[in-house]
N, C-alpha and C positions, 0 to 999 in steps of 0.2 A: 477793253483794250484786248486784242489779243497781244502774243509773244512777240511777233512778228514787228509787230507794231510799234513795241516798244522798246526793238532792239533798233529798228529806224531811228525813233527819235532820241534813242543815246550813240548812235552813232552821227546822227547828225550838231548833238549837243557836243562832240569831243569833233568834229569837223569844224565847227563855228569856236573850238575853242582855240583850235591849230592854227585855224586862219587871224585871228584875232592875234595869236603869238607871236604871226610869220614878222612883224613889221617889228624894229628895234624899240623903235620909238614905245608901242606898246608897252615892252618887256619893260623897259627902263621908267613907265608911269606905274605899274605893278610893283616894281621893285618897291617905290618912290612911295606909294599908298601904304605896302606891308610895311614900311621904314617905319612912317608916321603916322599912320591910322588916318583919322578923317582929316580931309584934306579939300582946300578947293583949287579949282580950276586957275586960279590967276598963282596962287601957290606953287600950283606944280609946274605952270610958266615957267616962273620964276627959276624954275632946277633944269629947265632944260633951252635948248637954242631955237626952239618953235615959238608959235605966239599964243596966244592963249585961245583962239579961235582954233587952230591944230589942237591945242590941248583937248578942247570941247567934242572935237570930233572923233579924235581919237577916243575918248570916253566912251564915247556914246557907239564905238563897236565894240572896246571892252565889255558896255553895259549889255548891248543885245547878245552877247556871248556867253553873260550869265558871270562874267570874271569881274566888274565893281557893281558899286550901287550908288548913286546918291539920294539924298534928300536934303532938303530946305532948309535951312536954318537965317531967319532972318533975311536981307536982301541977295545971301549968297547958295550956293547950292555945293555940299561938301559929300565925298565921297570916299568910299572904302574899300575894301578888299573883301569878293564873297569867293569863300573858298570853296564851296561845293564844287560846281564845275573843276573845278583843278583839283579836286579828289577825283572825279569821275573819272576825268579824262589819266591821270596818273594809276589810278586802277586799269584802264584798258593799257594803257601801255604794260602794265607790270605783267597782266595776260598775256596781250601780244608777244611779250619776251619769255615767260613761262615757256608759249606754246616753239617759239622758236628754237630755246635750250632743249623742250623732248625731242622733235625733231634731227636736229646736229646729235643729241645723243644716241638716237635712233640712226644717222649715217654713221656716229662712230661706230657702234656696234657691229653695223653691217660691213665697214671695210676690215675691221678687225677682225669678225670671225671670218671673211674670205680671206685676210693675208693668213690666220692661221689654219686654214683648208689649206693652202697654195705650201707653206709650210711642210705640213702633214703627205702633201702629194710629191712631194719634193722628195723628203721623207723615203717616203714607200717606193720610190723609183730608184733608189741608192741602195736598196737590200740586193 
């Protein structure tokens, strides 16, 4: 695998996580799963104003994004949070924020240098 292909798959993973987290119901599902551990779709639906079928559809989106996983226990499927995809997305966000901080620091430094040059020029003009 080339570095570019790896970057593309990493970007696709982040895109999937961000798309999945765009929905408030899915964010609430993640909150519930994080607080309660392994939970069935039926138990999750009891805590939300949506049907069990809607919860299952939301869980499928979260699963496709790598945010949750489900496994069968008897007759029910229990879901739990998979933190790796969130961790990867958080790392991407931290790197993005650091890049913007560097850019803003450069702009600030250039603006201050220009301001200092203007002040020095103005002082030279008064002499």
